[in-house]
All heavy atoms as an XYZ file, in Angstrom:
617
protein
N      75.920     46.117    258.329
C      75.950     47.566    258.335
C      77.028     47.852    257.318
O      78.083     47.320    257.230
C      76.454     48.132    259.625
C      76.723     49.572    259.741
S      76.971     50.228    261.298
C      75.415     50.675    261.918
N      76.685     48.904    256.206
C      77.613     49.214    255.268
C      78.830     49.966    255.785
O      78.686     50.723    256.646
C      76.657     50.070    254.267
C      75.462     50.495    255.080
C      75.406     49.503    256.193
N      79.859     49.838    255.087
C      81.109     50.471    255.356
C      81.117     51.885    254.800
O      80.764     51.990    253.549
C      82.298     49.710    254.822
C      83.628     50.213    255.160
N      84.040     51.354    254.505
C      84.584     49.840    256.060
C      85.318     51.699    255.050
N      85.568     50.688    255.993
N      81.353     52.863    255.550
C      81.151     54.235    255.046
C      82.578     54.515    254.321
O      83.708     54.178    254.858
C      80.836     55.264    256.029
O      81.962     55.631    256.784
N      82.623     55.422    253.309
C      83.865     55.775    252.647
C      83.968     57.340    252.877
O      82.958     58.146    252.717
C      83.770     55.592    251.243
C      83.783     54.058    250.916
C      83.731     53.675    249.396
O      83.272     54.631    248.676
N      84.317     52.550    248.969
N      85.098     57.884    252.938
C      85.323     59.229    253.143
C      86.190     59.635    251.925
O      87.173     59.048    251.595
C      86.233     59.627    254.420
O      85.368     59.091    255.599
C      86.463     61.047    254.551
N      85.730     60.735    251.221
C      86.426     61.258    250.060
C      86.893     62.594    250.540
O      86.159     63.394    250.968
C      85.453     61.442    248.868
C      84.900     59.941    248.643
C      86.193     62.069    247.728
C      83.806     60.087    247.646
N      88.138     62.841    250.339
C      88.703     64.185    250.731
C      89.072     64.858    249.441
O      89.908     64.420    248.609
C      90.027     64.080    251.553
C      89.602     63.409    252.911
C      90.579     65.412    251.854
C      90.708     63.058    253.806
N      88.540     66.018    249.165
C      88.833     66.879    247.944
C      89.593     68.104    248.501
O      89.222     68.822    249.308
C      87.702     67.377    247.197
C      86.886     66.122    246.445
C      85.820     66.611    245.851
C      85.014     65.575    245.145
N      83.848     66.000    244.308
N      90.776     68.330    247.921
C      91.632     69.600    248.243
C      91.401     70.651    247.185
O      91.508     70.459    245.977
C      93.019     69.209    248.317
C      93.305     68.292    249.464
C      93.576     66.908    249.084
C      93.591     68.638    250.756
C      93.834     66.007    250.210
C      93.931     67.844    251.806
C      94.019     66.503    251.411
O      94.326     65.554    252.455
N      90.967     71.796    247.714
C      90.786     72.967    246.820
C      91.830     73.957    247.185
O      92.558     73.851    248.210
N      91.872     74.997    246.501
C      92.836     76.093    246.881
C      92.524     76.802    248.106
O      93.390     76.961    248.907
C      92.989     77.145    245.683
C      93.571     76.496    244.448
C      93.701     78.409    246.160
C      93.422     77.476    243.247
N      91.275     76.864    248.390
C      90.958     77.648    249.696
C      90.134     76.851    250.609
O      89.933     77.208    251.707
C      90.090     78.893    249.249
C      90.958     79.939    248.578
C      90.069     81.109    248.088
N      90.801     81.945    247.306
C      90.940     83.266    247.360
N      90.445     83.878    248.463
N      91.699     83.849    246.579
N      89.567     75.739    250.290
C      88.746     74.979    251.165
C      89.174     73.579    251.017
O      89.764     72.963    250.041
C      87.325     75.007    250.710
C      86.741     76.430    250.900
O      87.048     77.010    251.939
N      86.047     77.039    249.805
N      88.819     72.902    252.112
C      88.975     71.497    252.314
C      87.685     70.744    252.533
O      86.864     71.127    253.477
C      89.800     71.088    253.573
C      89.894     69.597    253.944
C      90.607     68.793    252.819
C      90.814     69.429    255.192
N      87.117     70.059    251.591
C      85.782     69.496    251.643
C      85.898     68.108    252.129
O      86.680     67.213    251.461
C      85.076     69.408    250.263
C      84.915     71.007    249.673
O      84.687     71.807    250.476
N      85.147     71.153    248.489
N      85.055     67.699    253.050
C      85.074     66.442    253.652
C      83.711     65.894    253.366
O      82.729     66.405    253.636
C      85.363     66.294    255.127
C      86.666     66.946    255.616
C      86.694     66.920    257.065
C      87.852     66.101    254.976
N      83.659     64.758    252.640
C      82.452     64.132    252.407
C      82.354     62.636    252.752
O      83.300     61.972    252.368
C      81.974     64.245    250.903
C      81.831     65.730    250.361
S      81.356     65.908    248.674
C      82.961     65.428    247.900
N      81.477     62.192    253.338
C      81.364     60.866    253.685
C      80.103     60.239    252.936
O      79.035     61.000    253.118
C      81.194     60.551    255.249
O      82.413     61.155    255.925
C      81.259     59.122    255.594
N      80.177     59.025    252.642
C      78.898     58.565    251.858
C      77.771     58.420    252.713
O      76.680     58.448    252.286
C      79.329     57.185    251.230
O      79.762     56.347    252.329
C      80.337     57.350    250.288
N      77.991     58.400    254.109
C      76.760     58.203    255.017
C      76.361     59.583    255.441
O      75.288     59.777    255.979
C      77.096     57.466    256.138
O      78.257     58.068    256.991
C      77.550     56.067    255.906
N      76.896     60.643    254.971
C      76.405     61.963    255.199
C      75.765     62.550    254.007
O      76.036     62.289    252.860
C      77.738     62.930    255.579
C      78.421     62.599    256.766
C      79.692     63.574    256.892
O      80.211     64.088    255.935
N      80.029     63.797    258.143
N      74.683     63.396    254.305
C      73.978     63.909    253.117
C      74.571     65.227    252.688
O      74.308     65.587    251.473
C      72.653     64.157    253.636
C      71.809     62.869    253.961
C      70.393     63.024    254.225
O      69.761     64.087    253.941
O      69.747     62.157    254.851
N      75.334     65.968    253.551
C      76.020     67.227    253.105
C      77.369     67.201    253.498
O      77.933     66.514    254.302
C      75.342     68.367    253.867
O      75.366     68.328    255.230
N      78.161     68.037    252.769
C      79.550     68.169    252.978
C      79.842     69.264    253.959
O      79.032     70.298    254.155
C      80.348     68.331    251.647
O      80.028     69.615    251.211
N      80.947     69.168    254.705
C      81.395     70.172    255.583
C      82.464     70.915    255.116
O      83.603     70.119    254.634
C      81.710     69.485    257.023
C      81.841     70.490    258.102
C      82.161     69.687    259.337
N      83.561     69.442    259.345
C      84.158     68.513    260.162
N      83.382     67.754    260.849
N      85.432     68.393    260.074
N      82.564     72.213    255.067
C      83.698     72.978    254.450
C      84.396     73.549    255.569
O      84.019     74.151    256.545
C      83.220     74.044    253.477
C      82.559     73.548    252.276
C      82.217     74.650    251.393
C      81.643     74.127    250.097
N      81.334     75.111    249.124
N      85.732     73.376    255.587
C      86.529     74.017    256.452
C      87.583     75.135    255.739
O      88.253     74.755    254.901
C      87.631     73.015    257.257
C      86.740     72.010    257.884
C      88.583     73.673    258.269
C      87.460     70.697    258.428
N      87.471     76.263    256.176
C      88.160     77.413    255.446
C      89.638     77.306    255.796
O      90.021     77.219    257.001
C      87.662     78.775    255.734
O      88.433     79.740    255.153
N      90.448     77.250    254.877
C      92.089     77.286    255.173
C      92.521     78.722    254.902
O      93.707     78.978    254.955
C      92.700     76.396    254.230
C      92.307     74.809    254.328
C      93.051     73.990    253.419
C      92.555     74.328    255.839
N      91.632     79.729    254.723
C      92.148     81.059    254.395
C      92.268     81.837    255.806
O      91.471     81.755    256.729
C      91.055     81.663    253.582
C      91.515     83.031    252.956
C      90.421     83.540    251.959
O      90.008     82.633    251.062
O      90.042     84.616    252.099
N      93.316     82.550    255.809
C      93.532     83.445    256.918
C      92.650     84.615    256.906
O      92.300     85.024    255.826
C      94.999     83.796    257.132
C      95.935     82.601    257.410
S      97.751     83.288    257.564
C      97.546     84.325    258.933
N      92.361     85.160    258.045
C      91.697     86.465    258.098
C      92.472     87.531    257.748
O      93.754     87.351    257.646
C      91.027     86.732    259.492
C      90.063     85.454    259.918
C      89.330     85.730    261.125
C      88.416     84.532    261.268
N      87.269     84.905    262.028
N      91.941     88.720    257.492
C      92.775     89.800    257.094
C      93.698     90.435    258.079
O      93.526     90.115    259.327
C      91.832     90.990    256.535
O      91.169     91.411    257.742
N      94.790     91.156    257.734
C      95.616     91.779    258.687
C      94.974     92.712    259.587
O      95.231     92.830    260.791
C      96.791     92.485    257.842
C      97.852     93.124    258.691
C      98.938     93.781    257.980
O      98.867     93.677    256.668
O      99.695     94.523    258.600
N      93.944     93.377    259.058
C      93.125     94.357    259.782
C      92.414     93.625    260.899
O      92.418     94.115    262.080
C      91.997     95.044    258.885
C      91.139     95.856    259.690
C      92.802     95.887    257.940
N      91.955     92.423    260.612
C      91.182     91.597    261.685
C      92.148     91.344    262.836
O      91.868     91.502    264.018
C      90.693     90.291    261.134
C      90.315     89.251    262.098
N      89.087     89.388    262.715
C      91.081     88.325    262.666
C      89.020     88.329    263.630
N      90.103     87.716    263.665
N      93.434     90.863    262.561
C      94.424     90.472    263.467
C      94.812     91.750    264.333
O      95.106     91.667    265.556
C      95.634     89.723    262.916
C      95.179     88.418    262.535
C      94.958     88.070    261.059
C      94.802     87.393    263.371
C      94.594     86.786    260.772
C      94.456     86.146    262.954
C      94.225     85.863    261.679
O      93.883     84.578    261.197
N      94.937     92.859    263.685
C      95.384     94.153    264.416
C      94.394     94.541    265.302
O      94.555     94.991    266.444
C      95.659     95.286    263.382
C      97.026     94.947    262.679
C      97.251     96.286    261.804
C      98.692     96.057    261.089
N      99.090     97.098    260.341
N      92.942     94.361    264.899
C      91.908     94.732    265.871
C      91.904     93.801    267.135
O      91.636     94.197    268.145
C      90.555     94.698    265.084
C      90.314     96.011    264.058
C      88.963     95.765    263.547
C      88.749     96.860    262.549
N      87.366     96.676    261.853
N      92.086     92.584    266.821
C      92.120     91.486    267.872
C      93.284     91.871    268.833
O      93.105     91.701    270.061
C      92.264     90.129    267.249
N      94.456     92.165    268.243
C      95.509     92.555    269.295
C      95.271     93.739    270.082
O      95.632     93.841    271.143
C      96.826     92.772    268.440
N      94.688     94.728    269.364
C      94.422     95.972    270.134
C      93.336     95.672    271.199
O      93.407     96.197    272.372
C      93.816     97.042    269.210
C      93.539     98.472    269.656
C      93.115     99.348    268.592
C      92.806    100.767    269.198
N      92.359    101.652    268.163
N      92.460     94.953    270.916
C      91.433     94.596    271.903
C      92.048     93.661    273.096
O      91.725     94.044    274.207
C      90.302     93.764    271.190
O      89.317     93.260    272.122
N      92.945     92.851    272.743
C      93.519     92.077    273.772
C      94.343     92.929    274.676
O      94.460     92.576    275.824
C      94.402     90.905    273.051
C      95.192     90.121    274.039
C      94.615     89.301    274.946
C      96.622     90.156    274.189
C      95.290     88.433    275.908
C      97.306     89.485    275.110
C      96.687     88.700    275.901
O      97.320     87.945    276.975
N      95.014     93.841    274.083
C      95.907     94.649    275.005
C      95.173     95.592    275.908
O      95.585     96.033    276.990
C      96.749     95.696    274.084
C      97.992     94.931    273.476
C      98.944     95.832    272.673
N      99.423     95.213    271.513
C      99.070     95.517    270.308
N      98.152     96.466    270.062
N      99.425     94.884    269.305
N      93.844     95.731    275.749
C      93.003     96.420    276.649
C      92.327     95.434    277.637
O      91.668     95.953    278.625
C      91.824     97.146    275.833
C      92.385     98.340    274.994
C      91.376     98.956    274.306
C      91.857    100.023    273.282
N      90.800    100.780    272.551
N      92.392     94.278    277.516
C      91.833     93.227    278.301
C      92.364     93.156    279.794
O      93.582     93.467    280.060
C      91.834     91.778    277.774
O      93.125     91.316    277.841
N      91.566     92.799    280.631
C      92.009     92.679    282.101
C      93.158     91.686    282.307
O      94.151     91.886    283.068
C      90.705     92.306    282.958
C      91.093     92.248    284.403
C      89.776     91.918    285.189
C      90.223     91.890    286.794
N      89.025     91.510    287.509
N      93.045     90.417    281.503
C      94.020     89.485    281.625
C      95.358     89.956    281.132
O      96.480     89.687    281.818
C      93.706     88.330    280.736
C      92.421     87.511    281.204
C      91.177     88.093    280.635
O      91.157     89.175    279.980
N      90.113     87.381    280.719
N      95.484     90.653    280.088
C      96.669     91.182    279.512
C      97.330     92.197    280.507
O      98.505     92.233    280.756
C      96.452     91.869    278.193
C      97.785     92.469    277.587
C      98.693     91.616    276.938
C      97.994     93.813    277.597
C      99.712     92.142    276.355
C      99.210     94.423    277.053
C     100.078     93.562    276.334
O     101.228     94.008    275.793
N      96.404     93.131    281.060
C      97.018     94.152    282.045
C      97.583     93.470    283.173
O      98.668     93.869    283.759
C      95.856     95.161    282.327
C      95.567     96.023    281.087
C      96.239     96.042    283.485
C      94.188     96.817    281.137
N      96.808     92.424    283.791
C      97.339     91.647    284.854
C      98.782     91.028    284.550
O      99.615     91.060    285.401
C      96.321     90.656    285.357
C      95.108     91.274    286.107
O      95.142     92.404    286.549
N      94.044     90.508    285.998
N      98.760     90.469    283.417
C     100.102     89.860    283.074
C     101.219     90.856    282.999
O     102.375     90.564    283.538
C      99.892     89.243    281.750
C     101.155     88.515    281.274
S     100.962     87.600    279.675
C     100.834     89.220    278.560
N     101.005     92.035    282.448
C     102.020     93.121    282.116
C     102.382     93.516    283.601
O     103.591     93.821    283.947
C     101.430     94.212    281.359
C     101.436     93.771    279.922
C     102.385     95.361    281.418
C     102.558     93.222    279.215
N     101.358     93.642    284.566
C     101.743     94.072    286.015
C     102.545     93.067    286.729
O     103.155     93.530    287.738
C     100.347     94.492    286.595
C      99.766     95.709    285.996
O     100.366     96.564    285.499
N      98.470     95.790    286.217
N     102.567     91.918    286.223
C     103.346     90.873    286.851
C     104.749     90.913    286.392
O     105.677     90.218    287.108
C     102.765     89.557    286.852
C     101.462     89.295    287.594
C     100.865     87.870    287.182
C     101.579     89.368    289.007
N     105.090     91.560    285.421
C     106.532     91.506    284.948
C     107.591     91.906    285.828
O     108.607     91.201    286.070
C     106.599     92.255    283.533
C     106.170     91.624    282.392
C     105.598     90.428    282.329
C     106.226     92.280    281.141
C     105.310     89.775    281.083
C     105.845     91.625    279.998
C     105.388     90.377    279.981
O     104.935     89.808    278.841
N     107.401     93.169    286.522
C     108.311     93.512    287.584
C     108.620     92.412    288.713
O     109.624     92.203    289.066
C     107.776     94.771    288.144
C     106.830     95.170    287.042
C     106.332     93.991    286.450
N     107.399     91.742    289.062
C     107.649     90.774    290.207
C     108.516     89.538    289.550
O     109.434     89.055    290.274
C     106.226     90.299    290.584
O     105.404     91.331    291.016
C     106.297     89.198    291.585
N     108.199     89.213    288.306
C     108.856     88.044    287.779
C     110.389     88.525    287.583
O     111.226     87.717    287.999
C     108.298     87.616    286.454
C     108.934     86.608    285.670
C     109.079     85.271    286.506
C     108.462     86.450    284.290
N     110.649     89.680    287.086
C     112.059     90.160    286.866
C     112.865     90.182    288.261
O     113.907     89.711    288.339
C     112.048     91.489    286.184
C     113.426     91.977    285.848
C     113.353     93.304    285.169
O     112.465     94.041    285.272
N     114.414     93.510    284.212
N     112.198     90.733    289.278
C     112.925     90.879    290.576
C     113.024     89.435    291.185
O     114.128     89.225    291.755
C     112.053     91.585    291.595
C     112.031     93.006    291.142
O     112.936     93.614    290.535
N     110.967     93.861    291.642
N     112.203     88.582    291.044
C     112.359     87.092    291.477
C     113.491     86.468    290.892
O     114.313     85.807    291.423
C     111.052     86.261    291.321
O     109.995     87.065    291.936
C     111.242     84.894    291.961
N     113.641     86.654    289.531
C     114.778     86.012    288.772
C     116.033     86.657    289.263
O     117.029     85.889    289.317
C     114.500     86.203    287.260
C     113.372     85.381    286.648
C     113.080     85.998    285.126
C     113.610     84.000    286.681
N     116.067     87.948    289.380
C     117.376     88.662    289.814
C     117.791     88.067    291.234
O     118.847     87.733    291.384
C     117.207     90.091    289.814
C     117.097     90.610    288.358
C     118.385     90.776    290.587
C     116.659     92.069    288.313
N     116.781     87.975    292.125
C     117.096     87.493    293.472
C     117.495     85.959    293.447
O     118.378     85.660    294.312
C     115.733     87.600    294.375
C     115.342     89.075    294.623
C     114.071     89.100    295.392
O     113.431     88.051    295.700
O     113.533     90.268    295.630
N     117.047     85.243    292.626
C     117.349     83.814    292.483
C     118.629     83.560    291.531
O     118.906     82.280    291.423
C     116.166     83.030    292.066
S     114.825     82.966    293.151
N     119.202     84.538    291.036
C     120.128     84.486    290.052
C     121.335     83.455    290.541
O     121.712     82.605    289.724
C     120.856     85.827    289.618
C     121.860     85.632    288.599
C     122.493     87.049    288.409
C     123.597     87.002    287.320
N     124.245     88.196    287.176
N     121.871     83.619    291.737
C     122.820     82.813    292.182
C     122.582     81.632    293.045
O     123.432     80.853    293.549
C     123.914     83.724    292.999
C     124.522     84.713    292.166
O     124.889     84.539    290.982
O     124.667     85.803    292.623
N     121.258     81.375    293.180
C     120.781     80.155    293.851
C     120.902     78.908    293.011
O     120.788     78.894    291.859
C     119.329     80.332    294.139
C     118.913     81.497    295.153
C     119.454     81.222    296.545
O     119.351     80.114    296.961
O     119.836     82.305    297.147
N     121.166     77.897    293.831
C     121.296     76.537    293.249
C     120.000     75.877    293.378
O     119.682     75.268    294.421
C     122.406     75.733    293.831
C     122.604     74.319    293.162
O     121.873     74.118    292.077
N     123.293     73.481    293.795
N     119.049     76.062    292.474
C     117.637     75.602    292.519
C     117.477     74.139    292.132
O     116.398     73.615    292.352
C     116.715     76.463    291.662
C     116.831     77.990    292.147
C     115.996     78.748    291.169
C     116.319     78.178    293.551
N     118.544     73.578    291.545
C     118.339     72.216    291.042
C     119.442     71.427    291.885
O     120.619     71.736    291.824
C     118.624     72.078    289.540
C     117.478     72.955    288.636
C     118.557     70.582    289.106
C     117.772     72.986    287.375
N     119.112     70.364    292.384
C     120.047     69.400    293.264
C     120.291     68.158    292.367
O     119.499     67.612    291.622
C     119.404     69.095    294.518
C     119.469     70.280    295.488
C     118.867     70.005    296.782
O     118.853     68.648    297.134
O     118.460     70.828    297.448
């Protein structure tokens, strides 16, 4: 069985991986998405059920920490 060789070419925006046993190369984008994209994603996340549930748990966590402030929890 022939030994396969991998050639890695670095470009400014893409990393191209080519293996001699592969017929086509695979491109992985190293470019970040736009700021607008991330702002939309954050806005969407803040409306999600998971985020709302997490925010609603903050008072419980805060009260628990206050109640346990003087406890010796580690022996």
